[in-house]
Z-matrix of the N, CA and C atoms (Angstrom, degrees):
N
C 1 1.443
C 2 1.523 1 108.69
N 3 1.313 2 115.16 1 143.58
C 4 1.456 3 119.05 2 174.63
C 5 1.519 4 109.16 3 -132.97
N 6 1.314 5 116.47 4 157.63
C 7 1.460 6 124.69 5 176.82
C 8 1.522 7 114.03 6 66.00
N 9 1.306 8 118.21 7 15.26
C 10 1.460 9 122.29 8 178.26
C 11 1.528 10 112.31 9 -68.43
N 12 1.309 11 117.28 10 -24.15
C 13 1.463 12 121.04 11 -175.19
C 14 1.525 13 112.99 12 -64.21
N 15 1.333 14 117.51 13 -22.48
C 16 1.463 15 120.32 14 -177.07
C 17 1.522 16 113.31 15 -73.88
N 18 1.322 17 118.17 16 -13.97
C 19 1.462 18 121.38 17 -174.33
C 20 1.522 19 113.42 18 -91.09
N 21 1.315 20 117.81 19 -6.68
C 22 1.459 21 121.76 20 -177.13
C 23 1.515 22 111.24 21 -103.27
N 24 1.333 23 114.73 22 148.34
C 25 1.456 24 121.00 23 174.52
C 26 1.517 25 109.33 24 -122.75
N 27 1.319 26 115.14 25 143.91
C 28 1.453 27 121.24 26 171.68
C 29 1.507 28 113.99 27 85.79
N 30 1.306 29 115.28 28 147.80
C 31 1.459 30 121.70 29 175.18
C 32 1.517 31 108.52 30 -106.31
N 33 1.314 32 115.89 31 146.84
C 34 1.461 33 120.42 32 -177.32
C 35 1.518 34 111.94 33 -68.97
N 36 1.306 35 116.96 34 -37.06
C 37 1.461 36 120.86 35 -178.10
C 38 1.524 37 107.99 36 -163.29
N 39 1.338 38 117.03 37 163.24
C 40 1.471 39 118.98 38 -179.58
C 41 1.526 40 113.59 39 -59.31
N 42 1.328 41 118.25 40 -28.96
C 43 1.461 42 119.92 41 -178.90
C 44 1.527 43 112.86 42 -95.59
N 45 1.330 44 117.32 43 12.14
C 46 1.466 45 119.98 44 -178.83
C 47 1.530 46 111.25 45 -70.75
N 48 1.331 47 115.28 46 166.28
C 49 1.462 48 121.37 47 -178.99
C 50 1.530 49 112.42 48 -96.87
N 51 1.330 50 118.24 49 4.99
C 52 1.459 51 119.87 50 -177.34
C 53 1.530 52 113.45 51 -57.71
N 54 1.346 53 119.76 52 -42.44
C 55 1.470 54 117.75 53 179.32
C 56 1.532 55 112.79 54 -57.61
N 57 1.319 56 117.86 55 -32.85
C 58 1.467 57 121.72 56 178.64
C 59 1.527 58 110.75 57 -62.18
N 60 1.329 59 116.83 58 -29.82
C 61 1.464 60 121.84 59 -179.67
C 62 1.529 61 111.69 60 -89.93
N 63 1.334 62 117.76 61 -2.13
C 64 1.459 63 120.41 62 -179.59
C 65 1.517 64 113.25 63 90.14
N 66 1.319 65 117.28 64 12.14
C 67 1.464 66 121.08 65 178.41
C 68 1.519 67 107.78 66 -86.53
N 69 1.308 68 115.08 67 128.58
C 70 1.461 69 120.36 68 -175.79
C 71 1.528 70 110.59 69 -111.67
N 72 1.313 71 114.66 70 166.33
C 73 1.465 72 119.92 71 177.13
C 74 1.527 73 110.29 72 -59.30
N 75 1.328 74 116.92 73 -39.55
C 76 1.465 75 121.64 74 176.18
C 77 1.522 76 108.43 75 -109.26
N 78 1.318 77 116.21 76 127.25
C 79 1.468 78 121.28 77 -175.78
C 80 1.521 79 111.31 78 -69.69
N 81 1.331 80 115.08 79 150.85
C 82 1.460 81 122.42 80 176.41
C 83 1.527 82 109.88 81 -71.02
N 84 1.325 83 116.09 82 -37.98
C 85 1.468 84 122.14 83 173.06
C 86 1.521 85 107.25 84 -118.11
N 87 1.322 86 118.15 85 166.84
C 88 1.462 87 120.57 86 -168.92
C 89 1.528 88 113.40 87 -108.33
N 90 1.296 89 117.82 88 38.04
C 91 1.462 90 120.43 89 -179.68
C 92 1.525 91 111.36 90 -59.55
N 93 1.317 92 117.18 91 -33.98
C 94 1.468 93 121.35 92 -177.50
C 95 1.528 94 112.55 93 -60.46
N 96 1.336 95 117.79 94 -21.41
C 97 1.462 96 120.72 95 178.83
C 98 1.525 97 112.01 96 -74.26
N 99 1.316 98 116.62 97 -21.67
C 100 1.462 99 121.27 98 -176.34
C 101 1.523 100 113.18 99 -114.69
N 102 1.314 101 116.38 100 -21.47
C 103 1.468 102 121.82 101 -179.86
C 104 1.529 103 107.62 102 -136.17
N 105 1.341 104 117.52 103 103.85
C 106 1.466 105 121.39 104 -174.14
C 107 1.524 106 115.03 105 -57.74
N 108 1.318 107 118.37 106 -22.97
C 109 1.470 108 119.31 107 -178.16
C 110 1.531 109 111.96 108 -61.22
N 111 1.341 110 117.93 109 -19.98
C 112 1.461 111 121.38 110 -179.18
C 113 1.535 112 113.01 111 -90.45
N 114 1.332 113 117.20 112 4.84
C 115 1.462 114 121.82 113 173.85
C 116 1.526 115 107.23 114 -103.15
N 117 1.321 116 116.66 115 108.46
C 118 1.462 117 120.98 116 -175.08
C 119 1.522 118 113.19 117 -65.61
N 120 1.328 119 117.04 118 -17.80
C 121 1.467 120 118.52 119 176.40
C 122 1.525 121 110.68 120 -72.24
N 123 1.336 122 116.87 121 -27.17
C 124 1.467 123 120.86 122 178.19
C 125 1.525 124 112.17 123 -93.59
N 126 1.318 125 116.83 124 -35.83
C 127 1.467 126 122.48 125 -176.70
C 128 1.532 127 108.90 126 -131.72
N 129 1.327 128 117.25 127 76.91
C 130 1.467 129 120.65 128 -171.49
C 131 1.524 130 115.76 129 -65.07
N 132 1.321 131 119.36 130 -21.75
C 133 1.469 132 120.55 131 -178.95
C 134 1.526 133 113.08 132 -95.99
N 135 1.315 134 117.90 133 -7.56
C 136 1.469 135 121.02 134 -175.24
C 137 1.525 136 112.60 135 -57.27
N 138 1.313 137 117.30 136 -36.55
C 139 1.461 138 121.77 137 -178.00
C 140 1.530 139 111.95 138 -59.09
N 141 1.324 140 117.14 139 -29.14
C 142 1.466 141 120.36 140 -178.87
C 143 1.521 142 113.15 141 -72.61
N 144 1.310 143 117.97 142 -7.24
C 145 1.472 144 121.42 143 176.48
C 146 1.528 145 111.70 144 -84.60
N 147 1.318 146 116.73 145 -6.47
C 148 1.463 147 121.70 146 -175.30
C 149 1.523 148 110.53 147 -112.40
N 150 1.339 149 115.63 148 155.22
C 151 1.457 150 121.40 149 177.05
C 152 1.514 151 113.64 150 97.80
N 153 1.312 152 117.21 151 17.89
C 154 1.468 153 121.61 152 -177.53
C 155 1.521 154 110.83 153 -107.72
N 156 1.318 155 116.95 154 153.75
C 157 1.462 156 121.42 155 170.98
C 158 1.524 157 107.09 156 -72.20
N 159 1.322 158 115.95 157 130.33
C 160 1.462 159 121.67 158 177.50
C 161 1.520 160 107.32 159 -117.21
N 162 1.325 161 115.87 160 123.36
C 163 1.464 162 121.17 161 -179.74
C 164 1.524 163 109.49 162 -95.66
N 165 1.327 164 114.96 163 129.69
C 166 1.461 165 122.31 164 179.42
C 167 1.518 166 108.10 165 -119.02
N 168 1.317 167 116.82 166 134.21
C 169 1.463 168 121.68 167 178.33
C 170 1.526 169 108.47 168 -90.47
N 171 1.332 170 118.82 169 103.06
C 172 1.465 171 120.88 170 -177.45
C 173 1.529 172 113.10 171 -71.06
N 174 1.323 173 117.44 172 -14.06
C 175 1.463 174 121.06 173 -178.28
C 176 1.532 175 112.23 174 -89.58
N 177 1.324 176 117.63 175 -10.53
C 178 1.462 177 121.49 176 -177.21
C 179 1.522 178 109.59 177 -130.27
N 180 1.343 179 117.30 178 98.04
C 181 1.463 180 119.76 179 -177.38
C 182 1.532 181 113.79 180 -64.41
N 183 1.322 182 118.22 181 -15.04
C 184 1.465 183 121.47 182 179.28
C 185 1.530 184 112.31 183 -94.62
N 186 1.315 185 116.36 184 -3.06
C 187 1.466 186 118.91 185 -178.25
C 188 1.529 187 110.70 186 -68.63
N 189 1.295 188 114.86 187 156.66
C 190 1.460 189 121.98 188 178.04
C 191 1.527 190 107.95 189 -103.10
N 192 1.335 191 118.15 190 128.80
C 193 1.470 192 119.91 191 177.58
C 194 1.530 193 110.72 192 -56.42
N 195 1.327 194 115.82 193 144.97
C 196 1.463 195 121.71 194 -178.13
C 197 1.522 196 109.29 195 -116.84
N 198 1.323 197 115.51 196 123.68
C 199 1.460 198 121.35 197 176.58
C 200 1.523 199 107.61 198 -81.26
N 201 1.332 200 116.97 199 121.58
C 202 1.468 201 122.85 200 -176.27
C 203 1.527 202 110.13 201 -94.26
N 204 1.324 203 116.58 202 79.15
C 205 1.464 204 121.42 203 -174.40
C 206 1.523 205 113.73 204 -67.77
N 207 1.319 206 118.45 205 -24.88
C 208 1.471 207 120.37 206 179.88
C 209 1.529 208 111.54 207 -65.49
N 210 1.345 209 117.46 208 -16.84
C 211 1.459 210 121.74 209 179.46
C 212 1.528 211 112.11 210 -85.06
N 213 1.330 212 117.64 211 1.05
C 214 1.456 213 121.53 212 176.96
C 215 1.518 214 113.07 213 80.71
N 216 1.318 215 114.81 214 166.28
C 217 1.463 216 122.78 215 -178.59
C 218 1.526 217 108.60 216 -102.91
N 219 1.332 218 115.97 217 132.77
C 220 1.461 219 121.68 218 -178.80
C 221 1.523 220 108.93 219 -163.73
N 222 1.308 221 116.50 220 175.82
C 223 1.468 222 122.62 221 170.07
C 224 1.518 223 105.88 222 -105.15
N 225 1.308 224 115.78 223 87.79
C 226 1.465 225 120.46 224 -170.32
C 227 1.518 226 112.91 225 -83.13
N 228 1.306 227 113.57 226 144.89
C 229 1.458 228 120.98 227 169.96
C 230 1.515 229 109.31 228 -86.10
N 231 1.310 230 116.81 229 -31.01
C 232 1.457 231 120.23 230 -179.67
C 233 1.510 232 110.85 231 -177.06
N 234 1.322 233 114.53 232 170.50
C 235 1.464 234 121.76 233 176.64
C 236 1.521 235 107.41 234 -141.53
N 237 1.320 236 116.64 235 129.92
C 238 1.463 237 122.31 236 179.88
C 239 1.519 238 108.65 237 -119.58
N 240 1.338 239 115.97 238 129.11
C 241 1.463 240 121.35 239 -178.30
C 242 1.521 241 109.37 240 -105.66
N 243 1.327 242 115.87 241 131.25
C 244 1.466 243 122.57 242 173.62
C 245 1.523 244 107.32 243 -131.05
N 246 1.317 245 115.67 244 165.10
C 247 1.457 246 119.86 245 178.96
C 248 1.525 247 109.66 246 -115.73
N 249 1.339 248 116.04 247 131.19
C 250 1.470 249 121.87 248 177.45
C 251 1.523 250 110.07 249 -72.61
N 252 1.314 251 115.44 250 168.57
C 253 1.467 252 120.28 251 175.66
C 254 1.525 253 111.95 252 -59.91
N 255 1.341 254 116.09 253 -30.62
C 256 1.469 255 119.08 254 179.44
C 257 1.532 256 112.45 255 -84.88
N 258 1.333 257 116.16 256 10.52
C 259 1.466 258 125.39 257 174.88
C 260 1.529 259 114.53 258 74.24
N 261 1.337 260 118.09 259 10.20
C 262 1.465 261 119.06 260 172.87
C 263 1.521 262 108.83 261 -81.77
N 264 1.330 263 115.73 262 146.63
C 265 1.456 264 121.14 263 176.31
C 266 1.520 265 109.85 264 -80.09
N 267 1.330 266 115.26 265 142.57
C 268 1.459 267 122.12 266 174.17
C 269 1.523 268 106.84 267 -126.74
N 270 1.329 269 116.51 268 131.91
C 271 1.461 270 122.27 269 179.54
C 272 1.524 271 107.59 270 -116.28
N 273 1.333 272 116.60 271 121.92
C 274 1.464 273 122.38 272 176.20
C 275 1.526 274 107.98 273 -101.65
N 276 1.340 275 116.38 274 134.86
C 277 1.464 276 120.98 275 -174.79
C 278 1.522 277 110.43 276 -141.56
N 279 1.317 278 116.00 277 144.47
C 280 1.450 279 121.50 278 174.56
C 281 1.512 280 109.77 279 -127.55
N 282 1.322 281 116.11 280 150.19
C 283 1.460 282 120.11 281 -179.04
C 284 1.522 283 111.63 282 -86.46
N 285 1.332 284 115.16 283 147.45
C 286 1.451 285 123.23 284 177.53
C 287 1.531 286 109.03 285 -96.62
N 288 1.321 287 115.51 286 57.21
C 289 1.459 288 121.28 287 179.65
C 290 1.528 289 107.94 288 -159.05
N 291 1.315 290 115.48 289 146.14
C 292 1.464 291 120.01 290 -179.12
C 293 1.521 292 111.33 291 -67.26
N 294 1.317 293 115.24 292 143.35
C 295 1.460 294 124.25 293 175.55
C 296 1.532 295 112.85 294 58.81
N 297 1.336 296 114.74 295 38.76
C 298 1.465 297 120.27 296 174.26
C 299 1.526 298 108.13 297 -115.34
N 300 1.309 299 118.96 298 -155.23
C 301 1.458 300 119.84 299 -160.97
C 302 1.530 301 114.79 300 -127.51
N 303 1.332 302 113.82 301 167.12
C 304 1.462 303 123.00 302 172.94
C 305 1.526 304 106.85 303 -109.09
N 306 1.338 305 115.25 304 133.48
C 307 1.462 306 121.00 305 -176.18
C 308 1.523 307 111.50 306 -121.10
N 309 1.317 308 113.94 307 158.07
C 310 1.463 309 122.16 308 173.34
C 311 1.523 310 106.89 309 -139.33
N 312 1.323 311 116.24 310 134.35
C 313 1.463 312 121.59 311 174.54
C 314 1.518 313 107.81 312 -117.18
N 315 1.330 314 117.18 313 131.49
C 316 1.465 315 122.15 314 177.74
C 317 1.523 316 107.57 315 -116.73
N 318 1.330 317 116.34 316 120.81
C 319 1.465 318 119.91 317 -179.04
C 320 1.522 319 110.97 318 -65.37
N 321 1.293 320 115.25 319 149.21
C 322 1.466 321 120.74 320 179.43
C 323 1.527 322 111.25 321 -70.95
N 324 1.314 323 115.82 322 -40.74
C 325 1.462 324 121.20 323 -172.32
C 326 1.522 325 111.62 324 -107.02
N 327 1.325 326 117.73 325 145.42
C 328 1.468 327 120.34 326 174.68
C 329 1.526 328 110.85 327 -72.42
N 330 1.320 329 114.80 328 155.99
C 331 1.464 330 120.75 329 175.50
C 332 1.525 331 108.05 330 -67.89
N 333 1.330 332 115.82 331 135.53
C 334 1.467 333 121.26 332 -178.52
C 335 1.520 334 110.55 333 -104.11
N 336 1.313 335 115.48 334 159.63
C 337 1.464 336 121.14 335 173.86
C 338 1.524 337 108.33 336 -60.15
N 339 1.328 338 116.60 337 144.41
C 340 1.455 339 119.64 338 176.78
C 341 1.509 340 114.19 339 125.20
N 342 1.323 341 117.31 340 -2.38
C 343 1.452 342 120.03 341 174.49
C 344 1.518 343 115.11 342 80.48
N 345 1.322 344 112.97 343 -163.66
C 346 1.466 345 120.80 344 -171.88
C 347 1.526 346 112.77 345 -61.04
N 348 1.300 347 117.97 346 -47.06
C 349 1.471 348 120.16 347 -176.38
C 350 1.531 349 111.44 348 -60.10
N 351 1.307 350 117.36 349 -38.21
C 352 1.467 351 121.29 350 178.61
C 353 1.527 352 110.80 351 -67.13
N 354 1.320 353 116.76 352 -32.29
C 355 1.467 354 122.03 353 -174.25
C 356 1.524 355 112.94 354 -108.90
N 357 1.301 356 116.74 355 17.33
C 358 1.464 357 121.58 356 -174.70
C 359 1.536 358 113.15 357 -55.07
N 360 1.308 359 117.53 358 -29.22
C 361 1.466 360 120.45 359 -176.32
C 362 1.527 361 112.93 360 -108.60
N 363 1.322 362 116.63 361 23.05
C 364 1.472 363 120.62 362 -178.76
C 365 1.528 364 112.36 363 -61.80
N 366 1.325 365 117.82 364 -27.70
C 367 1.466 366 120.84 365 -178.05
C 368 1.525 367 112.98 366 -93.37
N 369 1.325 368 117.09 367 9.56
C 370 1.467 369 120.27 368 178.20
C 371 1.525 370 112.70 369 -79.26
N 372 1.330 371 116.78 370 -24.13
C 373 1.465 372 120.56 371 -175.31
C 374 1.523 373 109.73 372 -134.25
N 375 1.308 374 115.40 373 137.12
C 376 1.458 375 120.47 374 179.41
C 377 1.513 376 109.81 375 160.95
N 378 1.320 377 115.63 376 -163.14
C 379 1.463 378 121.24 377 -177.63
C 380 1.521 379 109.96 378 -124.15
N 381 1.327 380 115.03 379 131.80
C 382 1.457 381 122.08 380 174.53
C 383 1.524 382 107.98 381 -94.43
N 384 1.326 383 115.99 382 134.81
C 385 1.464 384 122.75 383 179.27
C 386 1.525 385 109.07 384 -123.08
N 387 1.321 386 116.62 385 157.46
C 388 1.457 387 123.24 386 173.26
C 389 1.528 388 107.69 387 -125.98
N 390 1.336 389 116.15 388 146.88
C 391 1.468 390 120.91 389 -175.36
C 392 1.528 391 112.08 390 -85.23
N 393 1.336 392 114.20 391 139.45
C 394 1.460 393 121.71 392 169.28
C 395 1.521 394 106.71 393 -125.13
N 396 1.322 395 116.16 394 125.08
C 397 1.461 396 122.02 395 178.47
C 398 1.525 397 108.04 396 -107.42
N 399 1.321 398 115.68 397 131.28
C 400 1.459 399 120.90 398 -176.13
C 401 1.530 400 111.09 399 -100.00
N 402 1.329 401 116.18 400 159.92
C 403 1.466 402 122.58 401 -176.69
C 404 1.521 403 112.82 402 -61.74
N 405 1.327 404 118.15 403 -25.20
C 406 1.468 405 120.73 404 -178.84
C 407 1.533 406 112.96 405 -83.52
N 408 1.344 407 116.78 406 7.45
C 409 1.465 408 120.61 407 178.05
C 410 1.516 409 114.43 408 91.23
N 411 1.319 410 117.22 409 -3.11
C 412 1.463 411 120.46 410 177.24
C 413 1.526 412 109.11 411 -95.13
N 414 1.294 413 115.51 412 176.57
C 415 1.454 414 120.46 413 177.83
C 416 1.514 415 110.91 414 -159.58
N 417 1.303 416 114.80 415 172.92
C 418 1.466 417 121.35 416 -179.93
C 419 1.515 418 109.34 417 -145.19
N 420 1.313 419 114.29 418 152.86
C 421 1.461 420 120.87 419 170.29
C 422 1.522 421 106.95 420 -96.52
N 423 1.327 422 117.14 421 121.72
C 424 1.458 423 122.85 422 -178.24
C 425 1.529 424 109.25 423 -100.92
N 426 1.342 425 118.71 424 125.61
C 427 1.464 426 120.32 425 -178.25
C 428 1.526 427 112.15 426 -72.11
N 429 1.318 428 115.75 427 131.97
C 430 1.461 429 121.92 428 175.65
C 431 1.532 430 107.82 429 -92.56
N 432 1.318 431 115.56 430 76.74
C 433 1.464 432 122.08 431 -174.20
C 434 1.525 433 109.40 432 -125.18
N 435 1.326 434 115.74 433 122.71
C 436 1.460 435 121.07 434 178.01
C 437 1.526 436 110.38 435 -57.94
N 438 1.334 437 115.11 436 134.19
C 439 1.459 438 120.62 437 178.30
C 440 1.515 439 113.93 438 91.20
N 441 1.336 440 117.73 439 -11.30
C 442 1.466 441 120.73 440 176.49
C 443 1.524 442 108.75 441 -98.89
N 444 1.318 443 115.87 442 128.41
C 445 1.461 444 120.01 443 -179.91
C 446 1.520 445 110.60 444 61.25
N 447 1.329 446 117.38 445 -138.42
C 448 1.458 447 120.47 446 -174.82
C 449 1.534 448 114.91 447 -82.27
N 450 1.317 449 118.89 448 1.32
C 451 1.469 450 120.47 449 -178.45
C 452 1.526 451 109.81 450 -83.01
N 453 1.330 452 114.58 451 77.84
C 454 1.457 453 121.08 452 -176.16
C 455 1.527 454 109.40 453 -146.22
N 456 1.318 455 115.86 454 -172.42
C 457 1.463 456 121.21 455 -176.13
C 458 1.527 457 112.62 456 -59.99
N 459 1.324 458 118.56 457 -33.85
C 460 1.467 459 119.80 458 -179.28
C 461 1.530 460 112.10 459 -66.79
N 462 1.329 461 117.01 460 -21.00
C 463 1.468 462 121.27 461 176.05
C 464 1.528 463 111.43 462 -96.69
N 465 1.334 464 117.12 463 3.74
C 466 1.459 465 120.81 464 176.73
C 467 1.517 466 115.28 465 96.75
N 468 1.325 467 117.90 466 10.40
C 469 1.468 468 121.35 467 -179.75
C 470 1.523 469 109.75 468 -107.53
N 471 1.335 470 116.41 469 131.64
C 472 1.461 471 120.97 470 179.97
C 473 1.522 472 112.54 471 -106.75
N 474 1.347 473 117.29 472 -9.41
C 475 1.467 474 120.11 473 -175.75
C 476 1.523 475 110.07 474 -166.09
N 477 1.324 476 115.92 475 170.76
C 478 1.460 477 120.77 476 174.41
C 479 1.526 478 110.21 477 -63.42
N 480 1.324 479 116.74 478 -35.67
C 481 1.467 480 120.21 479 178.28
C 482 1.523 481 110.55 480 -58.07
N 483 1.324 482 117.71 481 -42.78
C 484 1.462 483 120.29 482 179.82
C 485 1.524 484 111.77 483 -67.38
N 486 1.316 485 117.87 484 -35.09
C 487 1.468 486 120.78 485 175.67
C 488 1.528 487 109.47 486 -61.89
N 489 1.332 488 117.69 487 -43.09
C 490 1.465 489 121.47 488 -178.59
C 491 1.526 490 111.77 489 -71.72
N 492 1.328 491 117.92 490 -37.73
C 493 1.466 492 121.27 491 178.12
C 494 1.523 493 110.10 492 -66.31
N 495 1.306 494 117.33 493 -41.42
C 496 1.474 495 122.35 494 -178.96
C 497 1.526 496 110.05 495 -106.49
N 498 1.327 497 116.14 496 52.59
C 499 1.470 498 120.67 497 -175.98
C 500 1.528 499 112.44 498 -60.74
N 501 1.316 500 118.10 499 -33.27
C 502 1.470 501 119.85 500 178.18
C 503 1.523 502 111.03 501 -65.69
N 504 1.309 503 116.25 502 -46.43
C 505 1.460 504 120.13 503 178.84
C 506 1.527 505 110.37 504 -63.34
N 507 1.328 506 116.97 505 -43.68
C 508 1.469 507 120.79 506 178.89
C 509 1.524 508 110.62 507 -61.15
N 510 1.325 509 117.05 508 -39.55
C 511 1.466 510 121.21 509 179.03
C 512 1.521 511 111.07 510 -64.23
N 513 1.316 512 115.80 511 -41.19
C 514 1.466 513 120.22 512 177.76
C 515 1.528 514 110.91 513 -64.25
N 516 1.323 515 116.85 514 -43.84
C 517 1.467 516 121.56 515 179.76
C 518 1.527 517 110.67 516 -58.87
N 519 1.341 518 116.97 517 -37.40
C 520 1.469 519 120.99 518 -179.76
C 521 1.528 520 113.38 519 -76.87
N 522 1.326 521 117.32 520 -13.96
C 523 1.462 522 119.83 521 -178.20
C 524 1.511 523 113.56 522 86.47
N 525 1.336 524 117.29 523 27.80
C 526 1.463 525 121.23 524 176.84
C 527 1.528 526 109.92 525 -65.85
N 528 1.320 527 115.60 526 162.63
C 529 1.462 528 121.15 527 -177.53
C 530 1.520 529 110.84 528 -91.59
N 531 1.346 530 118.00 529 117.27
C 532 1.461 531 119.76 530 174.24
C 533 1.529 532 109.40 531 -71.38
N 534 1.305 533 116.15 532 140.73
C 535 1.463 534 121.49 533 -176.32
C 536 1.524 535 110.66 534 -97.51
N 537 1.312 536 116.83 535 133.13
C 538 1.462 537 122.94 536 177.94
C 539 1.519 538 107.69 537 -91.30
N 540 1.298 539 115.82 538 78.71
C 541 1.465 540 119.34 539 -176.81
C 542 1.478 541 108.98 540 -73.71
């Protein structure tokens, strides 16, 4: 999802991360006047339901869209899926916001014979990475994994879920390279 930040009004608290996502005290559009869930003063956790990759099965009109939370929360411009030689799926993603990040998700399990239904949950488990580009022209993929390096309680993270919800903050803590789009 992209541009979801414009539909919310209000910050939960002075130390909240909403300004980092572009959420302002006064909303850009006035959805909160007609649907209370978009007023963070009334529904402070609602914002965390937005910014996720949602997979839709175009071949099955009765299917239910699946929110792919393992891919982290962001304002994405797009997501491209490729398959590694070892048959694991890799998803490359970029944010649709200035000075944000490029991500890569690598599935834990390889794709199995049997098509889509057999592999429907391939993106439920794996590792999310963020890109760091160095001055010498090289770069690295840094894992966004709770408990590895600085992604711990001292940096404000209590779980892997919090790392994925606050992927921008986690990327900054790791020293990822913000992109000047």
